[in-house]
VOVO-366989 format. One record per residue: residue in one letter; x, y, z of N, C-alpha, C, CB in turn. Coordinates in pm, whole numbers, padded with zeros to 5 digits, always signed. Glycine has a CB too. Example, Ala and Ser with C-alpha at 12.3 -4.5 7.8 and 13.67 -1.06 7.14 Angstrom:
! VOVO-366989
A+01319-00569+00780+01230-00450+00780+01320-00330+00780+01131-00447+00905/S+01285-00225+00708+01367-00106+00714+01290+00003+00787+01408-00060+00572/
This chain:
! VOVO-366989
M+00162-01836-01291+00137-01796-01431+00166-01650-01452-00008-01825-01472/M+00226-01619-01566+00267-01491-01599+00158-01412-01661+00380-01496-01685/A+00132-01288-01615+00034-01201-01678+00110-01115-01783-00040-01109-01568/T+00061-01117-01910+00120-01039-02015+00015-00961-02094+00200-01127-02105/G+00067-00885-02180-00017-00811-02281-00120-00712-02219-00093-00913-02369/T-00232-00702-02285-00330-00606-02240-00391-00630-02102-00436-00602-02336/T-00399-00757-02063-00448-00794-01932-00354-00743-01824-00466-00945-01922/A-00225-00761-01847-00127-00715-01750-00128-00567-01739+00009-00762-01787/R-00136-00504-01854-00136-00356-01852-00256-00302-01775-00137-00299-01997/A-00374-00357-01803-00496-00319-01742-00489-00337-01587-00611-00402-01804/T-00442-00451-01550-00431-00483-01407-00328-00383-01337-00383-00636-01389/F-00221-00364-01404-00123-00267-01348-00175-00135-01338-00003-00261-01425/E-00239-00082-01439-00291+00055-01439-00403+00068-01331-00346+00094-01582/E-00475-00034-01302-00587-00022-01212-00525-00044-01064-00707-00133-01251/Q-00451-00148-01046-00404-00183-00906-00279-00120-00870-00385-00331-00888/G-00187-00098-00967-00055-00046-00940+00049-00158-00922-00060+00042-00816/Y+00006-00283-00945+00104-00388-00927+00065-00515-01007+00119-00420-00778/L+00159-00604-01036+00132-00729-01091+00216-00827-01014+00160-00733-01241/I+00159-00950-00990+00231-01062-00929+00256-01166-01033+00153-01122-00811/L+00385-01202-01053+00422-01305-01152+00474-01421-01075+00528-01256-01255/R+00402-01533-01085+00439-01649-01013+00543-01740-01082+00319-01725-00986/D+00627-01803-01012+00729-01897-01063+00817-01831-01171+00661-02025-01120/L+00856-01715-01145+00952-01645-01229+01048-01571-01139+00883-01549-01327/P+01181-01598-01136+01258-01679-01231+01256-01824-01190+01402-01629-01242/E+01329-01912-01260+01332-02051-01246+01401-02092-01116+01399-02111-01363/P+01378-02213-01063+01442-02260-00937+01594-02248-00940+01405-02406-00909/E+01662-02276-01058+01801-02269-01053+01853-02128-01046+01856-02338-01167/V+01774-02030-01095+01815-01891-01083+01801-01853-00933+01728-01796-01179/V+01694-01888-00878+01675-01854-00731+01784-01916-00648+01535-01904-00678/A+01814-02040-00673+01925-02114-00604+02056-02038-00613+01943-02257-00664/G+02083-01994-00738+02205-01912-00758+02211-01787-00686+02221-01882-00894/A+02092-01724-00679+02087-01588-00602+02107-01616-00451+01941-01508-00625/R+02046-01727-00400+02070-01760-00261+02220-01791-00234+01982-01879-00221/A+02276-01865-00324+02416-01897-00301+02502-01769-00305+02466-02000-00407/S+02471-01672-00386+02547-01550-00394+02531-01471-00258+02499-01464-00519/M+02408-01476-00202+02387-01408-00074+02461-01477+00037+02239-01401-00042/A+02470-01619+00024+02547-01690+00125+02694-01659+00126+02531-01833+00106/R+02748-01626+00006+02885-01581-00003+02907-01448+00061+02927-01575-00143/L+02806-01356+00051+02813-01227+00124+02818-01250+00272+02694-01138+00089/V+02735-01342+00316+02732-01373+00462+02874-01433+00508+02609-01481+00494/D+02936-01514+00414+03073-01560+00449+03168-01443+00457+03124-01661+00346/R+03157-01346+00371+03247-01234+00383+03220-01149+00518+03231-01145+00256/A+03097-01141+00551+03072-01068+00678+03128-01148+00791+02920-01042+00702/A+03108-01279+00793+03171-01362+00908+03320-01347+00914+03140-01513+00892/E+03385-01342+00796+03535-01339+00792+03572-01200+00847+03595-01362+00640/A+03496-01095+00815+03532-00960+00864+03511-00951+01013+03448-00851+00793/L+03404-01013+01065+03382-01013+01211+03491-01089+01286+03246-01072+01243/L+03533-01204+01230+03636-01277+01288+03768-01202+01287+03649-01404+01220/A+03800-01138+01185+03925-01067+01170+03929-00948+01270+03943-01019+01021/A+03815-00886+01296+03806-00777+01388+03792-00819+01530+03697-00691+01352/G+03786-00951+01555+03777-01007+01694+03643-00988+01752+03879-00943+01786/K+03541-00969+01676+03408-00942+01730+03322-01070+01748+03336-00845+01638/I+03370-01175+01680+03308-01308+01702+03417-01410+01711+03207-01347+01588/T+03389-01524+01767+03489-01632+01775+03447-01757+01698+03513-01669+01921/D+03318-01751+01644+03267-01866+01564+03194-01817+01441+03173-01955+01649/A+03233-01861+01333+03173-01820+01203+03042-01884+01172+03265-01851+01092/L+02998-01975+01261+02865-02037+01249+02843-02104+01109+02756-01930+01274/L+02944-02172+01067+02939-02231+00929+02826-02333+00918+03077-02300+00893/S+02782-02392+01029+02667-02486+01018+02539-02424+01029+02672-02588+01119/D+02528-02295+01053+02400-02233+01067+02332-02219+00929+02415-02096+01135/P+02197-02240+00920+02133-02229+00787+02130-02088+00730+01994-02280+00795/F+02108-02071+00604+02100-01950+00534+02000-01854+00600+02065-01977+00392/E+01891-01918+00646+01778-01831+00696+01803-01765+00829+01652-01912+00708/T+01913-01806+00896+01938-01748+01030+02082-01699+01050+01907-01850+01138/R+02173-01745+00965+02315-01730+00999+02357-01585+01021+02401-01789+00890/L+02319-01490+00922+02366-01349+00933+02312-01289+01073+02311-01259+00803/Y+02191-01320+01100+02122-01271+01221+02203-01318+01348+01969-01325+01226/H+02235-01440+01352+02309-01502+01466+02444-01441+01476+02323-01657+01451/L+02509-01419+01361+02646-01357+01363+02644-01222+01433+02701-01339+01218/Y+02532-01140+01413+02526-01008+01463+02443-00995+01588+02476-00922+01360/R+02404-01106+01644+02294-01106+01747+02344-01014+01861+02260-01258+01803/E+02464-01013+01897+02508-00936+02013+02550-00790+01971+02629-01009+02083/Q+02534-00755+01850+02573-00626+01801+02480-00585+01683+02722-00628+01757/L+02350-00587+01704+02252-00559+01598+02265-00427+01536+02118-00572+01649/D+02314-00326+01613+02335-00197+01552+02429-00189+01446+02374-00108+01645/N+02524-00288+01438+02623-00290+01340+02590-00386+01223+02751-00327+01402/A+02471-00450+01230+02434-00546+01129+02400-00473+01005+02318-00634+01174/P+02430-00533+00885+02389-00471+00754+02237-00474+00734+02457-00545+00636/K+02181-00362+00697+02044-00355+00663+02020-00390+00519+01992-00220+00693/S+02129-00377+00433+02111-00403+00294+02251-00427+00233+02036-00284+00225/F+02246-00478+00107+02368-00487+00025+02338-00430-00105+02419-00630+00009/R+02418-00351-00161+02399-00281-00295+02512-00292-00390+02374-00137-00274/P+02620-00223-00355+02738-00238-00451+02793-00380-00463+02853-00147-00407/E+02768-00459-00359+02811-00600-00361+02730-00691-00458+02800-00655-00220/L+02628-00641-00523+02540-00724-00598+02585-00750-00742+02408-00663-00598/H+02704-00706-00779+02755-00742-00904+02823-00878-00903+02847-00641-00950/L+02728-00981-00892+02767-01119-00880+02704-01195-00991+02728-01178-00745/P+02776-01286-01057+02726-01345-01179+02590-01414-01166+02825-01442-01228/E+02562-01477-01046+02437-01543-01032+02316-01445-01043+02435-01615-00900/L+02337-01315-01011+02226-01222-01015+02190-01170-01146+02252-01114-00933/F+02270-01203-01248+02233-01166-01385+02100-01224-01424+02338-01211-01484/G+02086-01354-01386+01958-01421-01429+01834-01366-01354+01969-01577-01404/V+01855-01286-01250+01743-01229-01182+01709-01092-01248+01775-01213-01030/F+01808-01007-01254+01794-00867-01297+01761-00861-01442+01921-00787-01269/F+01816-00957-01521+01799-00953-01662+01721-01076-01719+01934-00943-01726/H+01629-01126-01639+01557-01242-01681+01470-01201-01800+01472-01300-01565/P+01478-01278-01908+01407-01242-02034+01256-01229-02020+01436-01346-02141/G+01196-01326-01948+01049-01325-01920+01009-01202-01849+01006-01446-01838/L+01084-01168-01744+01051-01049-01670+01071-00921-01762+01139-01042-01540/L+01174-00916-01833+01195-00803-01922+01088-00793-02035+01333-00813-01983/D+01032-00905-02067+00917-00898-02161+00797-00821-02101+00873-01041-02200/V+00768-00852-01977+00657-00783-01909+00692-00640-01891+00624-00847-01775/V+00818-00607-01852+00863-00470-01830+00848-00392-01970+01018-00469-01775/E+00890-00456-02075+00887-00386-02205+00737-00357-02239+00956-00475-02321/S+00650-00452-02206+00510-00423-02237+00454-00303-02161+00426-00543-02207/L+00520-00264-02052+00472-00158-01968+00553-00029-01991+00479-00201-01822/L+00685-00044-02020+00771+00072-02032+00810+00106-02175+00892+00050-01951/G+00808+00011-02268+00859+00025-02395+00993-00040-02409+00864+00163-02430/P+01057-00035-02525+01182-00110-02560+01312-00062-02501+01198-00108-02704/E+01307+00062-02444+01437+00116-02395+01432+00092-02237+01457+00279-02436/I+01503+00002-02188+01486-00040-02050+01623-00027-01971+01433-00190-02046/R+01627+00055-01863+01744+00067-01787+01722-00006-01651+01781+00218-01769/L+01821-00084-01603+01814-00124-01465+01858-00010-01387+01897-00247-01435/Y+01766+00049-01321+01795+00173-01237+01891+00155-01130+01672+00224-01174/P+01975+00256-01105+02081+00244-01005+02032+00242-00861+02176+00356-01021/N+01950+00142-00834+01889+00128-00700+01852-00027-00686+01755+00230-00682/Y+01941-00118-00679+01913-00254-00669+01983-00310-00534+01964-00328-00801/T+01902-00382-00468+01938-00410-00323+01897-00545-00278+01875-00309-00230/A+01986-00608-00198+01945-00724-00125+01913-00691+00019+02051-00830-00131/R+01812-00744+00078+01780-00699+00219+01758-00825+00307+01647-00603+00221/P+01843-00834+00409+01818-00937+00516+01746-00881+00624+01944-00997+00569/K+01609-00895+00628+01525-00835+00726+01529-00917+00850+01384-00820+00677/F+01588-00868+00960+01601-00944+01080+01478-00948+01162+01709-00893+01160/P+01464-01049+01250+01344-01057+01341+01347-00933+01440+01344-01199+01426/D+01230-00873+01456+01211-00769+01556+01327-00675+01572+01182-00831+01686/T+01364-00619+01451+01476-00518+01456+01417-00390+01390+01613-00571+01376/E+01416-00286+01465+01342-00164+01422+01414-00102+01301+01331-00057+01541/A+01548-00111+01297+01620-00056+01186+01595-00134+01054+01767-00055+01220/H+01538-00247+01059+01507-00320+00938+01355-00308+00899+01547-00467+00958/R+01276-00231+00977+01137-00210+00953+01123-00102+00847+01062-00174+01081/V+01061-00130+00733+01034-00034+00629+00891+00020+00647+01052-00099+00488/L+00878+00148+00663+00752+00216+00687+00667+00244+00569+00777+00338+00752/W+00545+00285+00575+00464+00316+00462+00525+00429+00390+00324+00347+00501/H+00546+00412+00257+00612+00519+00178+00584+00484+00029+00773+00527+00210/Q+00623+00577-00058+00634+00558-00199+00782+00562-00231+00554+00664-00278/D+00820+00477-00325+00965+00498-00362+00983+00630-00428+01017+00387-00457/G+00888+00678-00490+00900+00817-00556+00917+00918-00452+00774+00856-00644/G+00881+00896-00327+00907+00986-00216+01057+01005-00196+00843+00933-00086/Y+01131+00895-00202+01274+00899-00192+01340+00977-00302+01328+00762-00191/T+01292+00940-00431+01344+01007-00543+01313+01160-00539+01290+00944-00666/A+01198+01201-00491+01159+01338-00476+01253+01410-00376+01013+01348-00431/N+01292+01331-00271+01376+01389-00161+01517+01415-00219+01384+01288-00032/I+01558+01322-00313+01694+01337-00370+01696+01452-00470+01740+01205-00439/A+01588+01452-00557+01594+01542-00672+01506+01667-00652+01551+01467-00798/A+01473+01700-00529+01387+01815-00495+01255+01818-00573+01463+01944-00520/G+01205+01699-00605+01070+01684-00662+01070+01706-00808+00972+01779-00598/D+01177+01750-00876+01179+01784-01019+01154+01665-01104+01311+01847-01057/G+01040+01663-01164+01014+01561-01271+00973+01420-01211+01144+01544-01360/V+00962+01406-01082+00935+01278-01026+00806+01217-01070+00936+01287-00884/D+00705+01296-01080+00571+01239-01123+00581+01186-01269+00455+01351-01114/D+00674+01233-01348+00678+01194-01484+00775+01078-01504+00715+01313-01570/L+00849+01031-01404+00940+00918-01423+00858+00792-01459+01025+00894-01293/R+00907+00728-01564+00841+00602-01604+00934+00493-01546+00821+00588-01768/M+00882+00434-01433+00969+00345-01355+00881+00233-01299+01046+00423-01238/L+00940+00118-01289+00876+00003-01225+00964-00055-01109+00850-00107-01333/N+00904-00078-01001+00974-00143-00889+00948-00301-00901+00921-00083-00745/V+01052-00372-00859+01044-00520-00867+01092-00570-00728+01136-00581-00991/W+01018-00670-00674+01060-00734-00544+01040-00878-00552+00982-00679-00424/S+01137-00949-00498+01128-01097-00503+01197-01155-00374+01199-01153-00639/P+01128-01247-00307+01186-01304-00188+01276-01421-00216+01079-01346-00095/L+01376-01446-00135+01460-01562-00148+01428-01668-00038+01607-01519-00142/V+01333-01641+00044+01268-01731+00137+01112-01700+00129+01328-01713+00288/P+01035-01794+00176+00884-01762+00167+00856-01632+00245+00793-01884+00227/A+00787-01543+00187+00749-01413+00249+00601-01419+00292+00772-01292+00148/R+00578-01421+00423+00451-01430+00478+00428-01310+00575+00434-01563+00547/V+00303-01293+00629+00276-01194+00730+00368-01212+00846+00134-01201+00775/E+00387-01330+00887+00464-01354+01007+00606-01305+01001+00464-01496+01037/N+00669-01323+00886+00812-01276+00880+00832-01147+00796+00900-01388+00819/G+00725-01071+00782+00737-00935+00737+00724-00920+00589+00865-00879+00780/C+00622-00983+00530+00590-00958+00383+00549-00816+00363+00474-01051+00332/M+00551-00776+00239+00508-00636+00211+00358-00626+00208+00564-00587+00077/Q+00313-00501+00227+00169-00471+00212+00164-00356+00106+00097-00427+00357/F+00062-00357+00025+00032-00257-00073-00108-00193-00044+00037-00321-00216/V-00124-00074-00090-00251-00013-00097-00293+00006-00246-00247+00120-00021/P-00368-00092-00302-00399-00081-00442-00457+00049-00490-00490-00184-00476/G-00413+00100-00603-00466+00220-00666-00399+00346-00614-00616+00230-00643/T-00318+00340-00510-00266+00470-00462-00151+00527-00546-00218+00456-00319/H-00112+00455-00654-00012+00508-00745-00070+00627-00827+00039+00395-00840/R-00206+00638-00825-00275+00742-00899-00278+00873-00822-00416+00699-00930/L-00224+00880-00700-00237+00991-00617-00117+01093-00640-00244+00944-00473/G-00028+01047-00722+00100+01130-00737+00192+01120-00620+00068+01277-00756/V+00298+01199-00619+00394+01195-00506+00323+01270-00392+00539+01262-00543/V+00317+01206-00272+00260+01263-00149+00374+01307-00063+00170+01162-00074/P+00351+01398+00029+00456+01434+00123+00504+01318+00206+00408+01542+00213/H+00626+01318+00247+00681+01221+00335+00754+01292+00454+00776+01128+00256/E+00758+01219+00563+00829+01273+00679+00955+01177+00717+00725+01286+00804/S+01056+01250+00764+01179+01168+00794+01163+01096+00932+01311+01264+00798/R+01191+00975+00938+01198+00901+01060+01347+00859+01085+01103+00777+01053/E+01371+00784+01192+01516+00756+01221+01583+00677+01112+01532+00679+01352/H+01510+00580+01052+01583+00499+00952+01516+00519+00806+01580+00342+00996/Y+01396+00559+00793+01334+00558+00670+01241+00692+00666+01253+00419+00652/L+01192+00715+00546+01084+00808+00524+00947+00745+00556+01087+00857+00382/E+00845+00832+00588+00715+00770+00614+00608+00866+00564+00695+00736+00767/I+00497+00807+00503+00383+00891+00470+00312+00936+00595+00287+00817+00379/P+00281+01063+00619+00215+01099+00741+00077+01035+00758+00202+01247+00747/A+00044+01011+00882-00080+00940+00914-00200+01004+00857-00098+00928+01060/V-00206+01139+00855-00325+01211+00804-00348+01179+00658-00311+01364+00821/I-00237+01158+00580-00251+01121+00439-00286+00975+00422-00123+01151+00363/L-00223+00892+00505-00232+00744+00496-00368+00693+00545-00119+00678+00579/A-00421+00762+00646-00549+00704+00709-00666+00672+00614-00603+00803+00812/P-00693+00756+00514-00811+00723+00431-00787+00594+00341-00845+00848+00339/H-00668+00558+00328-00627+00450+00230-00581+00320+00298-00513+00500+00140/V-00531+00321+00420-00466+00207+00476-00560+00090+00504-00397+00247+00599/L-00689+00114+00517-00786+00015+00542-00797-00082+00426-00916+00078+00571/H-00752-00037+00313-00760-00119+00187-00629-00189+00163-00795-00031+00062/A-00540-00188+00260-00405-00261+00240-00429-00407+00214-00309-00246+00367/V-00338-00462+00133-00337-00611+00104-00198-00668+00138-00371-00640-00050/D-00197-00791+00187-00080-00859+00212-00017-00924+00087-00107-00957+00313/I+00107-00899+00060+00171-00957-00064+00258-01077-00021+00261-00846-00143/E+00195-01192-00005+00272-01310+00028+00317-01385-00089+00197-01396+00111/L+00453-01407-00098+00521-01463-00213+00612-01575-00166+00600-01355-00289/D+00640-01659-00267+00740-01770-00247+00865-01734-00335+00676-01919-00289/P+00978-01792-00296+01100-01781-00387+01062-01819-00531+01220-01876-00337/G+01092-01740-00623+01061-01754-00763+00943-01677-00802+01042-01892-00799/D+00869-01617-00702+00760-01524-00739+00821-01380-00743+00637-01533-00634/V+00766-01296-00831+00814-01160-00844+00684-01068-00842+00903-01142-00982/V+00697-00956-00784+00589-00858-00787+00652-00730-00853+00530-00829-00638/V+00587-00683-00952+00620-00556-01026+00521-00449-00980+00612-00575-01186/F+00570-00339-00938+00475-00236-00889+00520-00096-00922+00456-00247-00739/H+00423-00002-00925+00448+00134-00960+00528+00204-00853+00319+00205-00985/N+00616+00295-00893+00707+00355-00794+00629+00463-00705+00832+00423-00870/L+00499+00489-00738+00419+00569-00648+00320+00496-00568+00351+00669-00721/L+00323+00364-00567+00228+00288-00495+00261+00290-00343+00224+00145-00550/F+00166+00311-00257+00193+00303-00106+00228+00167-00073+00071+00345-00020/H+00337+00145-00005+00370+00007+00046+00461+00017+00168+00440-00079-00067/Q+00455-00092+00239+00541-00106+00359+00585-00244+00380+00473-00059+00481/G+00684-00271+00458+00723-00410+00507+00675-00430+00645+00877-00433+00504/L+00594-00539+00665+00551-00566+00798+00665-00604+00890+00450-00673+00797/P+00648-00598+01023+00751-00640+01117+00781-00792+01097+00705-00609+01266/N+00900-00830+01115+00941-00971+01108+00920-01038+01249+01094-00982+01061/R+00815-01108+01269+00793-01167+01395+00836-01316+01403+00651-01154+01429/S+00901-01358+01304+00960-01500+01308+01096-01497+01373+00974-01562+01161/Q+01160-01615+01370+01299-01621+01423+01392-01639+01316+01319-01731+01524/Q+01354-01606+01190+01444-01620+01071+01449-01491+00991+01395-01735+00979/I+01551-01480+00912+01566-01359+00825+01474-01370+00710+01712-01340+00774/R+01409-01261+00679+01336-01257+00552+01422-01192+00446+01202-01182+00567/W+01490-01282+00370+01591-01240+00264+01504-01199+00142+01698-01364+00223/S+01535-01082+00079+01469-01047-00052+01559-00960-00130+01334-00975-00032/L+01519-00950-00258+01591-00866-00352+01485-00764-00405+01658-00955-00472/D+01525-00645-00419+01443-00543-00487+01523-00459-00578+01374-00456-00388/W+01464-00425-00691+01532-00351-00802+01424-00278-00879+01615-00450-00898/R+01478-00191-00972+01391-00107-01052+01427-00103-01190+01387+00024-01004/Y+01330-00079-01281+01355-00054-01421+01295+00073-01453+01304-00162-01512/Q+01364+00150-01554+01315+00278-01588+01324+00287-01746+01399+00392-01512/D+01234+00370-01799+01247+00410-01939+01389+00468-01959+01135+00515-01980/A+01471+00415-02036+01612+00455-02048+01627+00580-02124+01693+00349-02114/T+01514+00635-02181+01524+00763-02251+01519+00884-02155+01412+00773-02353/Q+01489+00845-02028+01473+00954-01923+01606+00962-01839+01343+00923-01825/P+01624+01074-01774+01733+01078-01681+01703+01010-01549+01772+01218-01658/T+01803+00960-01478+01780+00887-01353+01750+00987-01233+01907+00797-01320/L+01782+01112-01251+01778+01208-01143+01875+01171-01029+01636+01218-01091/R+01978+01094-01061+02077+01058-00971+02216+01078-01042+02054+00913-00923/K+02324+01078-00970+02451+01081-01031+02490+00952-01104+02550+01112-00930/E+02426+00842-01059+02451+00712-01125+02364+00697-01247+02425+00595-01029/E+02411+00622-01343+02342+00610-01475+02272+00471-01486+02447+00630-01594/G+02304+00372-01400+02241+00244-01412+02297+00167-01530+02093+00261-01425/H+02228+00063-01574+02278-00028-01682+02158-00066-01779+02342-00163-01616/L+02192-00060-01902+02089-00097-02004+02062-00242-01997+02133-00059-02148/A+01925-00279-01992+01878-00413-01994+01827-00452-02132+01773-00431-01892/R+01769-00358-02203+01721-00375-02339+01730-00243-02413+01578-00427-02340/S+01767-00244-02534+01777-00120-02608+01779-00146-02754+01898-00042-02569/R+01693-00078-02835+01710-00077-02977+01801+00044-03025+01572-00073-03043/L+01807+00142-02949+01886+00267-02976+02035+00237-02956+01840+00387-02881/H+02066+00163-02846+02206+00134-02807+02225-00007-02768+02249+00221-02694/P+02207-00106-02863+02217-00245-02824+02358-00283-02775+02178-00332-02941/E+02464-00203-02822+02595-00239-02785+02620-00206-02638+02693-00169-02874/R+02537-00133-02575+02561-00098-02431+02474-00187-02338+02529+00056-02405/V+02393-00279-02388+02316-00366-02302+02404-00468-02231+02209-00436-02381/V+02381-00492-02106+02451-00599-02030+02416-00733-02093+02411-00598-01876/R+02519-00804-02150+02501-00921-02232+02492-01052-02157+02609-00929-02327/D+02569-01064-02050+02576-01198-01983+02623-01176-01835+02678-01299-02062/A+02626-01291-01773+02666-01286-01627+02807-01238-01604+02653-01424-01564/A+02899-01277-01691+03039-01232-01676+03045-01075-01691+03133-01305-01786/E+02975-01015-01786+02975-00880-01803+02915-00805-01679+02902-00851-01927/W+02808-00863-01628+02740-00804-01510+02835-00803-01391+02610-00884-01475/A+02913-00914-01372+03009-00923-01265+03118-00836-01280+03059-01052-01251/A+03156-00795-01404+03273-00707-01433+03229-00557-01415+03328-00733-01584/R+03102-00528-01410+03063-00393-01396+03050-00359-01247+02931-00367-01472/D+03014-00233-01213+03001-00194-01081+02874-00101-01068+03131-00125-01034/F+02848-00065-00942+02734+00022-00916+02759+00164-00969+02705+00027-00767/R+02689+00202-01073+02712+00328-01136+02584+00370-01210+02834+00321-01232/
């Protein structure tokens, strides 16, 4: 069931997140999975051409194929896909009208798809795929030297393409921590992390965010969150993206793409073909 209106806003302001069940529709999810399968096809072709594998594992299921292709060379495996996501099937995910209705109720009518949209194949027991406790605003602060980060009106969105459970590395949130502002982060080998001394008073209140394909969670860019380790034998495929009040600067060199606008309706991405014709900018 979709949370909308004042109830959604109150929940979001208190907890820092909203879970929207069964959104988008099964055919949209199937299209997104198919587009990811094509990216895996490309990876297999590249590995074959480079002589790094001898079998493209065409019969391997979506949930394991990419992992098995890179099993002997995990250091070279992709952690994410980003510029590759201008695929027609993903228009229905990033520009889903029901989702944008919720976003508009929280951000207002000028909505930008922020230039940070990603597909993540989280491999089993692979440290480079482990996302530590952080705020997304911590990364933005790192890029923009902190200027204006607290004032960014931005929403994060995350949706799995396979069932996301504790076993395969679902996300965890600490409700209410979005009200703390941007906290310091420390650099680790692969990601930033909130220092233990800051995290400790809050982490006991962490909740598991278990979702099914078609479920979406919308959360504040300052909410403390992490991805648990993937202890299964399958890939935890997911998509994450962000919306921003389009009247604000991105604090990046990229401008993103308008999803809704009363000020500049001619610049809104209109359909799947237009999305596929654009690029990461």
